[in-house]
Residue, then its C-alpha position, 0 to 999 in steps of 0.5 A: m512506534g516507527v513500525l507500526a505507524c508505516l505498516l499502519f499507513g501502508i494499509l490505509a492507502a491501500w485500502i483508500i486506493r481501493s476505494v476510489l479504483v473500486r472497478a480495477g479490481i484489485g481485490g478484497v481485504k486480503s489482497v488489500f492487507v498484504i498490498g499494505l503489508l509490503g507498502g509498509m515494510i518498504g516504507l521501513t526502507g527509509v530507516l536504511i537509507g537514514f530517515g529515523d530510526l524505527e522506535h520513534f515515528n518519522l514523517y518521511n518513512v510514513l509518506i514512503a509507505i503510502s507511496a509504495s502502497v499507492l503504486i502497487s494498488i496501481g500496479w496491481a489494479k493494471v496488471q489483473p484481468d478487467a472485472v469489468s469485461a470478465a463478468t460480460e464475456 
């Protein structure tokens, strides 16, 4: 349950931040899915730190997954060329 929760909440966070930063050009469904999975896997590193286990739902790991997905999404938006200015050139 803990693994599934981290991955799902990571994907959900990436989708929400993409919706908020729609003009930043984060990308389509595939990039949101990959960013969410990366965030979820980073959230699972909380088990290595000592926050809970992989079998049970753990709020700390989910919060790490959400935070990682948001940070990766914002970072991805910063390194991407500006979609609005690229379309006008």
